[in-house]
C-alpha positions in Angstrom: -13.0 -9.0 6.8 -11.9 -5.8 4.9 -11.6 -4.7 1.6 -8.2 -3.7 0.5 -8.9 -1.8 -2.1 -8.4 1.7 -1.7 -12.0 3.5 -3.1 -12.3 6.5 -5.0 -14.1 9.3 -3.5 -15.4 12.1 -5.8 -16.0 15.1 -3.2 -18.8 17.2 -4.3 -17.6 20.0 -1.5 -17.5 24.6 -2.5 -16.6 25.0 1.5 -12.8 25.5 1.4 -12.7 25.4 4.6 -14.8 22.3 5.0 -13.1 20.2 2.4 -10.0 21.0 4.2 -11.0 19.5 7.6 -12.2 16.9 5.0 -8.8 16.3 3.6 -7.5 16.1 7.2 -9.6 13.4 9.3 -8.8 11.4 5.8 -4.8 11.4 5.7 -4.9 10.8 9.4 -6.6 7.9 9.6 -6.4 4.7 7.7 -8.7 4.6 4.9 -6.7 4.9 1.9 -8.5 6.4 -0.1 -8.3 8.2 -3.1 -10.5 12.3 -3.7 -11.6 13.8 -5.9 -12.8 17.4 -5.9 -15.5 19.3 -7.1 -15.9 22.7 -6.6 -19.7 23.1 -7.3 -22.4 20.0 -9.4 -21.4 20.8 -12.7 -18.3 20.4 -12.2 -18.3 16.9 -10.6 -21.2 16.1 -13.7 -18.8 17.1 -16.0 -16.1 14.9 -13.9 -18.4 12.0 -14.3 -19.7 12.2 -17.5 -17.0 13.0 -19.2 -18.0 16.9 -20.0 -16.2 20.2 -21.2 -12.7 19.8 -19.9 -13.0 15.3 -19.2 -14.0 15.2 -22.7 -12.5 12.6 -24.2 -10.7 11.4 -20.9 -10.9 7.8 -19.3 -11.4 8.5 -16.1 -11.8 6.3 -13.8 -16.2 6.1 -12.0 -15.7 6.9 -8.2 -17.0 4.3 -5.7 -19.3 6.7 -4.1 -20.4 10.4 -4.0 -20.1 12.4 -1.1 -22.0 15.5 -2.1 -22.9 18.7 0.7 -26.6 19.3 0.1 -26.5 23.5 -0.8 -23.7 23.1 -3.1 -22.8 25.3 -6.2 -25.3 25.5 -9.1 -28.1 23.4 -9.2 -28.4 22.0 -5.2 -27.2 17.7 -4.4 -30.8 17.6 -4.7 -30.6 18.2 -8.1 -27.7 16.6 -8.6 -28.6 12.9 -6.4 -31.7 13.2 -9.5 -28.7 13.4 -12.9 -25.7 11.0 -11.2 -29.7 8.5 -10.2 -31.1 9.3 -14.4 -28.0 7.7 -15.9 -27.4 4.2 -16.8 -23.5 5.2 -16.7 -23.7 6.5 -13.3 -26.6 5.3 -11.4 -25.5 2.2 -8.9 -21.9 4.5 -7.6 -23.4 5.2 -3.8 -24.1 8.7 -3.2 -24.1 10.3 0.0 -25.2 13.4 1.9 -22.9 15.3 4.8 -24.8 18.0 4.8 -24.9 20.9 7.8 -28.9 20.8 8.3 -31.9 19.6 6.1 -35.6 19.5 7.3 -37.5 16.1 6.6 -38.9 17.2 3.8 -35.5 17.8 2.2 -33.9 14.2 3.2 -36.9 12.7 2.3 -36.8 14.0 -1.5 -33.0 13.0 -0.8 -34.2 9.8 -0.3 -37.0 9.3 -3.4 -34.5 11.1 -5.2 -31.7 7.7 -4.6 -29.7 9.3 -2.1 -28.2 6.2 -0.7 -27.3 8.1 2.6 -27.8 11.9 4.9 -25.2 13.0 7.7 -26.0 15.9 9.4 -22.6 17.4 9.9 -22.1 17.3 13.9 -20.3 21.0 14.8 -17.7 18.8 17.2 -14.3 19.2 14.7 -13.8 16.0 16.2 -16.7 13.9 15.9 -16.9 15.4 12.1 -13.5 13.6 11.4 -14.7 10.7 12.6 -17.8 11.0 10.8 -16.1 11.6 7.5 -13.7 7.9 8.4 -16.1 6.1 9.5 -18.2 7.2 5.9 -15.6 6.4 3.9 -14.5 2.6 5.8 -18.0 2.1 4.8 -19.1 3.4 1.3 -15.5 2.6 0.0 -14.1 -0.5 1.0 -16.7 -2.1 3.4 -19.4 -2.1 0.7 -19.9 -4.3 -2.4 -20.0 -2.5 -5.3 -23.0 -4.6 -7.7 -20.0 -3.6 -10.7 -16.1 -4.6 -11.2 -14.2 -1.4 -9.8 -11.6 0.6 -12.5 -8.6 0.3 -11.9 -8.2 4.2 -9.6 -6.2 6.6 -10.7 -2.7 7.0 -9.8 -3.6 9.8 -7.5 -4.3 10.6 -4.3 -6.6 13.4 -4.2 -7.1 16.2 -7.0 -9.2 19.2 -7.7 -11.3 18.8 -10.5 -11.0 22.6 -11.0 
């Protein structure tokens, strides 16, 4: 039986075309998730750790973080390490969705604490299916080891 919660996904993506494809796939699905978008690793970390523009905010932590491997400022691998280094974010599932990576890069991601690596399909329909499956599993079916905070009241928010 599927969990009826409405998961929050933090999408870390600096390519506006891929962001739009992901958002379109999620909107056309029954995933019922809410998506926050950070356009750099710095923006994602500021949100997660309530720094800079998010200082003093009580934004809930996402249910899952989806990041590209090759993302601006420090890259997806470094982002995984920084998220895992903090007690407050250590348990959030992290999915790396990337256009490709070497076996060494994939191994490094898992060593740093990524929960999953998915190679972005080149076919638009397959890409949409991946995104919907990702949101369904990590956002709804996967049980979290912590109690989920209240979901934000917006269906989509770009953090910049």
